[in-house]
C-alpha positions, 0 to 999 in steps of 0.5 A, a space after each residue: 520453519 515450524 512451530 512447537 505446538 506443545 509450547 506455544 500460544 494458540 493463534 485465532 485468525 480474524 478476517 474482517 473488512 473495515 466497517 462502521 467505527 463504533 461497531 468495529 471498535 466494540 467488536 475488536 475490543 470485546 473480541 480481544 478482551 475475551 481472547 486474552 482471558 482465554 490466553 489466545 493470540 488474536 490476529 486480524 487480517 484486515 481489508 479496506 473495501 469500499 461498498 459496491 466498488 469493483 475497481 482494481 484497487 478494491 479487488 486487490 483486497 482479495 490478495 489478503 486471503 491468499 496471503 494469510 497463513 490459514 493452514 497454521 491457524 488454530 481457529 478462524 473467525 470471519 465477519 462475513 457481513 462486513 464483506 460486501 462484494 460477492 467475489 471476495 466472500 466466495 474467495 474467502 470461502 474457497 480458500 478456507 475450505 481448501 486450506 484450513 484444518 481448524 474450526 471456522 466460525 461465522 460472526 453475526 451471519 449464518 454462513 452455509 455449514 460453518 459454525 456461527 454466532 448470530 443474534 436475533 436482530 433480523 427476527 426483531 424486524 417482525 417485532 418492529 412491524 408489530 410495534 408500529 402497527 399496534 402502538 403507532 397504528 401504522 397501516 402503511 409500512 415500507 422497507 428500505 433494503 440494502 443492495 440485493 446480495 447483502 445477507 442481513 438485508 435479505 433476511 430482514 426483508 423476508 421477515 418484513 414481508 412475512 410479518 406484513 402478510 401475517 398482519 394482513 398489511 399491504 405492500 405496494 409497488 413503492 414500498 420496497 427500495 434497495 439502497 446501499 447499506 450506507 448514507 448515499 441513497 436517502 434522497 433517492 429512497 425518499 422520492 421512491 417511497 413518495 412517488 405514489 400519492 395514493 400509497 404514501 407510507 406512515 413508516 419506513 423500516 430500514 435494514 440498517 441505521 446508516 440508511 435510516 439516518 440518511 432517510 430521516 435527513 432527506 425527509 426533514 429537508 423536504 419539510 416533513 417532521 419525524 415522527 409526526 409525518 413519517 416514522 423511521 426505524 433502523 437496525 444496529 444501534 450505531 453511534 449516530 442513532 443517539 448523537 443526533 435528533 431525532 434519536 433513532 428507534 433501532 435494534 441493538 445487538 449485544 456485541 460484547 456478549 456475542 464476541 465472548 460467546 464466539 471466543 468460548 465457542 472457538 475454545 471449545 472447538 480447539 479443545 474438541 469439546 462437544 457443542 450442544 446448543 445453537 449460538 444465538 444472542 438476543 437483540 433488543 429494540 431501542 424505542 426512541 424519538 423517530 417512532 414517537 417513543 421517549 425510551 428514556 430507560 434505554 437512551 444513554 444519559 445525555 451528558 454521557 452522550 455529549 462526552 462520547 460525541 465530543 471525544 469522537 469528534 475531537 479525534 476526527 477533526 484532528 485527523 485531516 490536519 495530521 494526515 496532511 502534515 504526514 503527507 507533506 513529510 513523506 513527499 519531502 523525502 529523497 531517500 528510503 531512510 528519510 521516508 522511514 524516518 518520517 514514518 517513525 516521527 509520525 508513528 502515533 499520528 492515528 493510533 498509539 502503537 506498541 509495535 509496527 513493522 513494515 515488510 516489503 514483497 518482491 526484490 530490488 532490481 538492477 535499475 534501483 527500483 523494486 519488482 513487485 508482484 500481483 501477490 505477496 511473494 513467498 519471501 518478504 523483507 523487513 525494512 522497518 521495525 518499531 516496538 515500545 517507543 523505539 525504532 529497532 536496529 536496522 538490519 535486513 531480515 527476511 521471512 517466509 510467508 508460505 510457512 508458519 514464520 508469520 505466526 512464530 513472530 508472536 510467540 510471547 508470554 502474554 497473549 497479543 492482538 495484532 493487525 495485518 494490512 496489505 500495502 498495495 496499489 491497483 495492480 501490485 502488492 508492495 508488502 504488508 504492515 503488522 500493527 499492535 496498538 498500545 490500547 485494546 480500545 484502538 483498532 484500525 479504522 478509515 483514517 488508519 487505512 488512509 495512513 497506510 495508503 499514504 505509506 504504500 504510495 510513498 514506498 511505491 513512489 520511492 522505488 519508481 523514482 529511484 528506478 526513473 533516476 537510474 534510467 535517466 542517469 543511464 540515458 544521460 550517460 549514453 548521451 555522453 558516451 561513445 557507443 563503440 568504445 564506451 569512452 566519453 564522446 565530445 559532449 561528455 568531454 565538454 561536460 567534464 571540462 565545464 564541471 572542473 574548469 572553475 576549480 582548475 582556474 582557482 587552483 592555477 592547475 597545469 592541465 594537459 590537452 592531448 590529441 590522439 589519432 589512429 594511423 592508417 585507419 582508412 587503409 585498414 578499412 580499405 584493405 581488411 574491411 570495416 570490421 578490422 577498422 572497428 577492431 583497431 578503434 576498439 583496441 586503441 580505445 582500451 589501451 588509451 583508457 588504461 593509461 588515462 589518469 584517474 583525475 582525467 578523461 579520455 574521449 573519442 570525438 571522431 572516427 579515429 580521433 581521441 582526446 585526453 585531458 588531465 592535470 599534470 601535477 602527478 603525471 606528465 604527457 610524455 610519460 603517458 604517450 610513451 606508455 600508450 605507444 609501448 602498449 600498442 607495440 606490445 600488442 603488435 608483437 604478440 600478433 593480436 591484430 592483422 595490422 600494425 596498430 599505432 597512434 599519432 599523439 600531440 599535446 599542449 600544457 598550460 596553467 589554467 587562467 580566467 582568459 584561457 580558451 579551451 578551443 585554443 588549447 585543443 587547437 595547439 594539441 591538434 597541431 602537435 598531433 599533425 606534426 607527429 602524423 607527418 612523421 608516421 605517414 610513411 609507415 607500413 601496415 
């Protein structure tokens, strides 16, 4: 299914890994706003990687790259610096080079030969060194890098080394520490920097604000004063840079300007216009308390800081409770419809949705489960749809993922911003969700990932439970069924009686107990072999089953013995016995068997009462059967 290029909106795909909240919101909102002004759909292909985690679950994020309809996008934007693992970066590059026929733009990172929009934030490290040396008279300046294969961290580290060489400042063995680009290495970094009493740093420049804030906290816990005893600076100007004291001296990047320039570049490339300039957006050092500068001219007014802080904290504090209640709701679902109903009730638990769709990969199997695969299958099935406050009518809709159908979904008069996220566990892709939020200010975040993870696990649990229930039922049925004839066995017979006896007694139902025994089975086995004996048993079972009333049960309880039990309100035992005998006589006349098939049948009828003993009833029917057996004993085979 193709797309009419002349009459459709263009689709710009964005590959992005869930990142620091304020940066992500600023990036997604600004990029969406700029795309709408240019009349483009913006389609985010989101992954949720945990830094420096090589788990199978984490690696499943690479499946998003294969799943995305790269061939049908009109432009691609990649935030390479949000992808931390080398393998996923390489996978993304390989798939883009193999499948993309559109322009590709790298955001914030100059990546090989792709077009790029960058800032000079890395170059600002040189200005930071100069500021610390010139204004704060620091001679011993250390550097806290990220992990060794992080692009920006390596760039900033090299610029730090170059600036230190130009200033002829020393870099001692304890002056470069490799952290995690996150908050978990603060204490370790502090001990490293202060491991040599003769070369204690005056200041530490950190490759990003998360590590800078972690180092500040560790230094304060060790009794140091920031900045009197140690100056700490960062890069990125995250929310926490001004939400806590000391406020953090850092490098601020103009994300809004960068995203606007990114969409402008994409627009020019789509329309094959000439690109004549390098796309570098200036960054700015925000001088604040952690270096000893007041920086009042660049600090957000205090009241505005508080308002932003409390609004953010209010949202965050409510999430654990909301997510817990959502999980409780999912856990209480017994059917798929109940599960989807719970999702509908909690559709806005994290973000207010304009639209939300769930597509499942794989196929339903005969056991009541679903066979998922490692990758998203070429055809997926929509099981849930929500738009503009209402759940869409239930119907089965299948779409192809190996064509442009995924993008055809967004043909609309108005440009849209949508997010694709995979549903997966550590080994299989269950499917994906498509999210469109009511406000451009909203984007997927860590809590939204938790929300999707709960849905993923609930769907997986549902299909596993359905299959397990089916298999248990099959196992149960096998335990109640005779393997040769597929009739009930004695255990199945007893269970049937147990399930119905109370109702029979309550209704004073007249019940017939019938015992049937194949005549001469031993002689058949002895003279014709056990295969002929098995044939006699199976043939008798088919005839008996065919004559058993719908509200009754027939069972094989021994080698040649059968039981039948049924209410006699609509069918009499002698009528059933006559039909069974007639059926066997008909088969004998046809020459179907190398023997004469016949059964001895006895029955006993009684009105069920509280004192009625099933054993006594069966004994009576057995006795009647043996009387008939004596009559048949002399028949020839």
